[in-house]
C-alpha positions as a Markdown table, in Angstrom:
| # | Residue | x | y | z |
|---|---|---|---|---|
| 1 | Met | 246.9 | 130.6 | 266.2 |
| 2 | Ala | 249.5 | 129.1 | 268.5 |
| 3 | Pro | 251.4 | 126.2 | 267.3 |
| 4 | Ile | 249.9 | 122.8 | 269.0 |
| 5 | Val | 253.7 | 121.2 | 269.3 |
| 6 | Thr | 256.6 | 123.9 | 270.4 |
| 7 | Val | 259.8 | 122.5 | 271.1 |
| 8 | Ser | 262.1 | 124.9 | 273.2 |
| 9 | Gln | 265.9 | 124.9 | 274.3 |
| 10 | Leu | 265.6 | 121.2 | 274.0 |
| 11 | His | 269.0 | 119.0 | 275.3 |
| 12 | Lys | 269.1 | 115.6 | 276.0 |
| 13 | Tyr | 272.0 | 113.3 | 277.1 |
| 14 | Phe | 272.6 | 110.0 | 277.8 |
| 15 | Gly | 275.1 | 110.1 | 280.3 |
| 16 | Arg | 277.7 | 112.0 | 278.2 |
| 17 | Leu | 276.3 | 111.8 | 274.9 |
| 18 | His | 274.7 | 115.0 | 274.1 |
| 19 | Val | 272.1 | 113.3 | 272.2 |
| 20 | Leu | 269.7 | 116.6 | 271.0 |
| 21 | Asn | 271.4 | 120.1 | 271.3 |
| 22 | Asp | 269.2 | 123.3 | 271.5 |
| 23 | Ile | 266.1 | 122.1 | 269.6 |
| 24 | Asn | 263.8 | 124.7 | 269.0 |
| 25 | Leu | 260.7 | 123.4 | 266.7 |
| 26 | Glu | 257.1 | 124.6 | 266.1 |
| 27 | Ile | 254.3 | 122.6 | 264.3 |
| 28 | Glu | 251.0 | 123.9 | 263.0 |
| 29 | Arg | 247.9 | 122.4 | 263.4 |
| 30 | Gly | 247.3 | 120.0 | 260.7 |
| 31 | Glu | 250.9 | 120.1 | 259.5 |
| 32 | Val | 252.4 | 117.3 | 258.0 |
| 33 | Val | 256.5 | 117.2 | 259.0 |
| 34 | Cys | 258.8 | 114.6 | 258.1 |
| 35 | Ile | 262.1 | 114.3 | 260.0 |
| 36 | Ile | 264.8 | 112.8 | 258.2 |
| 37 | Gly | 268.7 | 112.2 | 259.3 |
| 38 | Arg | 271.0 | 109.6 | 259.3 |
| 39 | Ser | 271.1 | 107.0 | 262.1 |
| 40 | Gly | 271.9 | 108.3 | 265.3 |
| 41 | Ser | 271.2 | 112.0 | 264.6 |
| 42 | Gly | 268.8 | 112.1 | 267.6 |
| 43 | Lys | 265.3 | 111.7 | 265.2 |
| 44 | Ser | 263.5 | 109.1 | 267.5 |
| 45 | Thr | 264.9 | 110.6 | 270.5 |
| 46 | Leu | 263.2 | 114.0 | 269.8 |
| 47 | Leu | 259.9 | 112.3 | 269.2 |
| 48 | Arg | 260.0 | 110.2 | 272.2 |
| 49 | Cys | 260.6 | 113.4 | 274.5 |
| 50 | Ile | 257.5 | 115.3 | 272.5 |
| 51 | Asn | 255.6 | 112.7 | 274.6 |
| 52 | Phe | 258.2 | 111.9 | 277.5 |
| 53 | Leu | 258.7 | 108.5 | 276.7 |
| 54 | Glu | 262.3 | 110.1 | 277.2 |
| 55 | Glu | 262.4 | 112.7 | 279.7 |
| 56 | Pro | 264.4 | 115.8 | 278.5 |
| 57 | Ser | 267.5 | 116.7 | 280.4 |
| 58 | Asp | 266.7 | 120.8 | 279.7 |
| 59 | Gly | 264.3 | 123.2 | 277.9 |
| 60 | Ser | 260.3 | 122.6 | 277.5 |
| 61 | Ile | 257.8 | 120.8 | 275.2 |
| 62 | Glu | 254.2 | 121.8 | 274.7 |
| 63 | Val | 251.3 | 120.4 | 272.9 |
| 64 | Ala | 247.9 | 121.7 | 272.8 |
| 65 | Gly | 248.7 | 124.5 | 275.2 |
| 66 | Ile | 250.3 | 122.0 | 277.8 |
| 67 | Gln | 253.7 | 122.8 | 278.5 |
| 68 | Val | 256.2 | 121.1 | 280.6 |
| 69 | Arg | 259.2 | 122.3 | 281.6 |
| 70 | Ala | 262.3 | 119.4 | 282.1 |
| 71 | His | 262.4 | 118.0 | 285.5 |
| 72 | Asp | 259.0 | 118.7 | 287.0 |
| 73 | His | 258.4 | 116.3 | 288.8 |
| 74 | Ser | 255.8 | 117.7 | 290.7 |
| 75 | Lys | 252.4 | 116.6 | 290.9 |
| 76 | Glu | 251.2 | 119.1 | 288.4 |
| 77 | Gly | 254.0 | 118.3 | 286.2 |
| 78 | Arg | 253.0 | 114.8 | 286.3 |
| 79 | Gln | 249.3 | 115.5 | 285.6 |
| 80 | Lys | 250.3 | 117.5 | 282.7 |
| 81 | Ile | 253.0 | 114.6 | 281.2 |
| 82 | His | 249.6 | 112.3 | 281.1 |
| 83 | Asp | 247.7 | 115.0 | 279.2 |
| 84 | Ile | 250.0 | 115.3 | 276.6 |
| 85 | Arg | 250.2 | 111.6 | 276.3 |
| 86 | Leu | 246.5 | 111.7 | 275.8 |
| 87 | Arg | 246.6 | 114.3 | 273.0 |
| 88 | Thr | 250.0 | 112.4 | 271.5 |
| 89 | Gly | 249.3 | 109.2 | 269.2 |
| 90 | Met | 252.6 | 107.3 | 269.0 |
| 91 | Val | 253.1 | 104.4 | 266.2 |
| 92 | Phe | 256.4 | 102.7 | 266.7 |
| 93 | Gln | 258.9 | 100.4 | 264.3 |
| 94 | Glu | 257.7 | 97.6 | 266.2 |
| 95 | Phe | 254.3 | 96.9 | 266.4 |
| 96 | Asn | 253.7 | 96.5 | 270.0 |
| 97 | Leu | 250.6 | 94.5 | 269.9 |
| 98 | Phe | 249.3 | 92.5 | 272.7 |
| 99 | Pro | 249.8 | 89.1 | 271.4 |
| 100 | His | 247.0 | 87.3 | 273.7 |
| 101 | Met | 244.7 | 89.9 | 272.4 |
| 102 | Thr | 242.4 | 90.2 | 269.2 |
| 103 | Val | 242.9 | 93.4 | 267.0 |
| 104 | Leu | 239.5 | 94.7 | 268.3 |
| 105 | Gln | 240.9 | 93.9 | 272.0 |
| 106 | Asn | 244.3 | 95.6 | 271.3 |
| 107 | Ile | 242.4 | 98.6 | 270.1 |
| 108 | Ile | 239.9 | 99.0 | 272.7 |
| 109 | Glu | 242.2 | 98.4 | 275.9 |
| 110 | Gly | 243.4 | 101.8 | 275.7 |
| 111 | Pro | 240.2 | 103.8 | 275.5 |
| 112 | Ile | 238.9 | 102.1 | 278.5 |
| 113 | Thr | 241.7 | 101.6 | 280.6 |
| 114 | Val | 243.0 | 105.0 | 280.3 |
| 115 | Lys | 240.2 | 107.0 | 279.1 |
| 116 | Gly | 237.5 | 105.3 | 281.1 |
| 117 | Met | 235.2 | 104.8 | 278.2 |
| 118 | Glu | 232.5 | 102.6 | 277.7 |
| 119 | Arg | 233.3 | 99.6 | 276.3 |
| 120 | Gln | 230.5 | 99.5 | 273.6 |
| 121 | His | 231.8 | 103.4 | 272.5 |
| 122 | Ala | 235.3 | 101.8 | 272.4 |
| 123 | Ile | 234.2 | 99.0 | 270.1 |
| 124 | Glu | 232.4 | 101.4 | 267.8 |
| 125 | Leu | 235.4 | 104.0 | 267.7 |
| 126 | Ala | 237.8 | 100.9 | 267.0 |
| 127 | Glu | 235.6 | 99.6 | 264.0 |
| 128 | Met | 235.6 | 103.1 | 262.7 |
| 129 | Asn | 239.4 | 102.9 | 262.6 |
| 130 | Leu | 239.9 | 99.9 | 261.5 |
| 131 | Glu | 237.7 | 100.9 | 258.6 |
| 132 | Arg | 239.8 | 103.6 | 258.3 |
| 133 | Val | 243.2 | 101.4 | 258.0 |
| 134 | Gly | 241.5 | 98.7 | 255.9 |
| 135 | Met | 241.9 | 96.0 | 259.0 |
| 136 | Leu | 238.1 | 95.8 | 260.2 |
| 137 | Phe | 237.5 | 92.5 | 258.2 |
| 138 | Lys | 240.5 | 91.4 | 260.4 |
| 139 | Lys | 238.9 | 92.1 | 263.9 |
| 140 | Asp | 238.9 | 88.9 | 265.9 |
| 141 | Glu | 242.0 | 87.9 | 264.2 |
| 142 | Tyr | 245.3 | 87.5 | 266.5 |
| 143 | Pro | 248.3 | 89.6 | 266.1 |
| 144 | Asn | 250.2 | 86.3 | 264.9 |
| 145 | Arg | 247.9 | 85.6 | 261.7 |
| 146 | Leu | 248.5 | 89.3 | 260.2 |
| 147 | Ser | 251.3 | 89.9 | 257.8 |
| 148 | Gly | 253.8 | 93.0 | 259.0 |
| 149 | Gly | 251.7 | 95.4 | 256.8 |
| 150 | Gln | 248.9 | 94.7 | 258.5 |
| 151 | Lys | 250.2 | 94.8 | 262.2 |
| 152 | Gln | 251.5 | 98.4 | 261.6 |
| 153 | Arg | 247.8 | 99.1 | 260.0 |
| 154 | Val | 246.1 | 98.1 | 263.5 |
| 155 | Ala | 248.8 | 99.7 | 265.2 |
| 156 | Ile | 248.1 | 103.0 | 263.4 |
| 157 | Ala | 244.0 | 102.4 | 264.0 |
| 158 | Arg | 245.0 | 101.5 | 267.8 |
| 159 | Ala | 246.6 | 105.1 | 268.2 |
| 160 | Leu | 243.8 | 106.9 | 266.6 |
| 161 | Ala | 241.4 | 105.3 | 268.7 |
| 162 | Met | 242.7 | 107.6 | 271.4 |
| 163 | Glu | 242.1 | 110.6 | 269.5 |
| 164 | Pro | 244.6 | 111.9 | 269.7 |
| 165 | Gln | 245.7 | 115.9 | 268.3 |
| 166 | Val | 249.1 | 114.9 | 267.2 |
| 167 | Met | 250.0 | 111.8 | 265.8 |
| 168 | Leu | 254.1 | 110.9 | 265.8 |
| 169 | Phe | 255.4 | 108.0 | 263.4 |
| 170 | Asp | 258.9 | 106.8 | 264.4 |
| 171 | Glu | 259.8 | 104.6 | 261.2 |
| 172 | Pro | 256.8 | 103.2 | 260.5 |
| 173 | Thr | 257.9 | 100.9 | 258.0 |
| 174 | Ser | 261.7 | 100.2 | 258.7 |
| 175 | Ala | 260.4 | 96.6 | 259.9 |
| 176 | Leu | 258.5 | 96.3 | 257.3 |
| 177 | Asp | 259.7 | 94.1 | 254.3 |
| 178 | Pro | 259.8 | 96.2 | 250.9 |
| 179 | Glu | 256.5 | 94.8 | 249.4 |
| 180 | Leu | 254.5 | 95.8 | 252.4 |
| 181 | Ile | 255.6 | 99.3 | 253.0 |
| 182 | Gly | 253.3 | 100.7 | 250.3 |
| 183 | Glu | 250.1 | 99.8 | 252.2 |
| 184 | Val | 251.3 | 101.8 | 255.6 |
| 185 | Leu | 252.5 | 104.7 | 253.6 |
| 186 | Asn | 248.9 | 104.9 | 251.9 |
| 187 | Val | 247.1 | 104.7 | 255.3 |
| 188 | Met | 249.3 | 107.3 | 256.7 |
| 189 | Lys | 248.6 | 109.9 | 253.6 |
| 190 | Arg | 245.0 | 109.0 | 254.0 |
| 191 | Val | 245.4 | 110.5 | 257.7 |
| 192 | Ala | 247.4 | 113.2 | 256.6 |
| 193 | Met | 244.8 | 114.4 | 254.2 |
| 194 | Asp | 242.1 | 114.2 | 257.2 |
| 195 | Gly | 244.2 | 117.1 | 258.5 |
| 196 | Met | 245.8 | 115.3 | 261.6 |
| 197 | Thr | 248.6 | 116.9 | 262.5 |
| 198 | Met | 251.6 | 114.4 | 262.0 |
| 199 | Leu | 255.7 | 114.5 | 263.1 |
| 200 | Val | 257.2 | 111.4 | 261.0 |
| 201 | Val | 260.7 | 109.9 | 261.3 |
| 202 | Thr | 260.9 | 108.3 | 257.8 |
| 203 | His | 263.7 | 107.6 | 255.2 |
| 204 | Glu | 261.1 | 107.1 | 252.7 |
| 205 | Met | 261.5 | 110.4 | 250.7 |
| 206 | Gly | 258.9 | 109.6 | 248.2 |
| 207 | Phe | 256.5 | 110.0 | 250.9 |
| 208 | Ala | 258.4 | 113.2 | 252.6 |
| 209 | Arg | 258.4 | 114.5 | 249.3 |
| 210 | Asp | 255.0 | 113.7 | 248.2 |
| 211 | Val | 253.1 | 114.4 | 251.7 |
| 212 | Ala | 255.2 | 116.8 | 253.9 |
| 213 | Asp | 254.4 | 120.6 | 254.4 |
| 214 | Arg | 258.1 | 120.8 | 255.9 |
| 215 | Ile | 261.2 | 118.8 | 256.3 |
| 216 | Val | 263.6 | 118.8 | 259.2 |
| 217 | Val | 267.1 | 117.5 | 258.8 |
| 218 | Met | 268.7 | 116.5 | 261.7 |
| 219 | Ala | 272.6 | 115.7 | 262.2 |
| 220 | Glu | 274.5 | 114.7 | 265.3 |
| 221 | Gly | 271.6 | 115.7 | 267.2 |
| 222 | Asn | 271.2 | 119.2 | 265.9 |
| 223 | Ile | 268.6 | 120.3 | 263.4 |
| 224 | Ile | 270.6 | 121.7 | 260.1 |
| 225 | Glu | 267.8 | 122.5 | 258.0 |
| 226 | Ile | 264.4 | 123.1 | 257.8 |
| 227 | Gly | 262.2 | 123.6 | 254.4 |
| 228 | Thr | 259.5 | 122.4 | 252.2 |
| 229 | Pro | 260.0 | 119.6 | 250.2 |
| 230 | Glu | 260.7 | 121.5 | 246.8 |
| 231 | Gln | 263.5 | 123.2 | 248.5 |
| 232 | Ile | 265.2 | 120.6 | 250.4 |
| 233 | Phe | 265.0 | 118.2 | 247.4 |
| 234 | Thr | 266.0 | 120.5 | 244.8 |
| 235 | Asn | 268.0 | 123.2 | 246.2 |
| 236 | Pro | 269.3 | 122.3 | 249.9 |
| 237 | Lys | 271.4 | 124.9 | 251.8 |
| 238 | Asn | 273.1 | 122.5 | 253.6 |
| 239 | Glu | 276.0 | 120.5 | 252.6 |
| 240 | Arg | 275.2 | 117.9 | 254.9 |
| 241 | Thr | 271.7 | 117.6 | 253.8 |
| 242 | Arg | 273.3 | 117.4 | 249.9 |
| 243 | Ala | 275.3 | 114.6 | 251.5 |
| 244 | Leu | 272.4 | 112.4 | 253.1 |
| 245 | Leu | 270.2 | 113.2 | 250.1 |
| 246 | Asp | 272.6 | 111.5 | 247.7 |
| 247 | Arg | 272.8 | 108.6 | 250.2 |
| 248 | Tyr | 269.3 | 108.2 | 250.3 |
| 249 | Arg | 269.0 | 108.4 | 246.3 |
| 250 | Ala | 272.0 | 105.5 | 246.2 |
| 251 | Ala | 270.0 | 103.1 | 249.3 |
| 252 | Glu | 266.7 | 103.4 | 246.4 |
| 253 | Ala | 268.4 | 100.8 | 244.6 |
| 254 | Pro | 266.3 | 97.5 | 245.7 |
| 255 | Ser | 269.5 | 95.6 | 247.5 |
| 256 | Ser | 269.3 | 98.4 | 250.1 |
| 257 | Thr | 265.8 | 99.5 | 250.7 |
| 258 | Asn | 266.4 | 99.6 | 254.4 |
| 259 | Ala | 270.2 | 100.8 | 254.8 |
| 260 | Leu | 269.5 | 103.7 | 256.7 |
| 261 | Ala | 266.9 | 102.6 | 258.7 |
| 262 | Glu | 267.4 | 103.1 | 262.2 |
């Protein structure tokens, strides 16, 4: 079976800054891949290129059999980008909920306006996914009445309501107080157990160790190592990986919980 995500010879420049350098990566269907690395290593940019929130400077992205090459601004290329976005759910560091909408309204907006779903079907789908993340009881609340962890759980439900084939998580716990991180990670673990393909940029090493099938280590815009959690955490091959893990271990002290967050 072909990989559900294929990144080929991907480069990304911001001006003269070479942020991603010849990235090649394949993600299998149902796989959970965690991306780790120091701030500025290109982790978030890679995620944003996969669903074209950032336009690649060179190379190609393929999701669920839909391939787009960099700088394809043709009508067909634009349609392919739209189709890729429909197949990739994105959860950001910040929650990006509409403050003037209730939790339920936030979730049904995408299925109705983007996918043309009937309102009643969208509501049923929204309630199912709110139940999935333990937030159905807050469906009529506005975001300003929710904790940070609750907002992020709603954001996950919103992404799931679009029925994506791949979920992209960009440091989903970095904006949360330490005591709220666990509730979001537990939801992500349940989503992974349901068989969702997940690509997660994270500095939560416990989550990466417990949930990931593979870990991708990035440094200075390059993938420097890929392996299973056991291999990466117990016998890393790259000296920069060892140094990174030492930094993460130091950051596990209570006063440094978010020291490596982007």
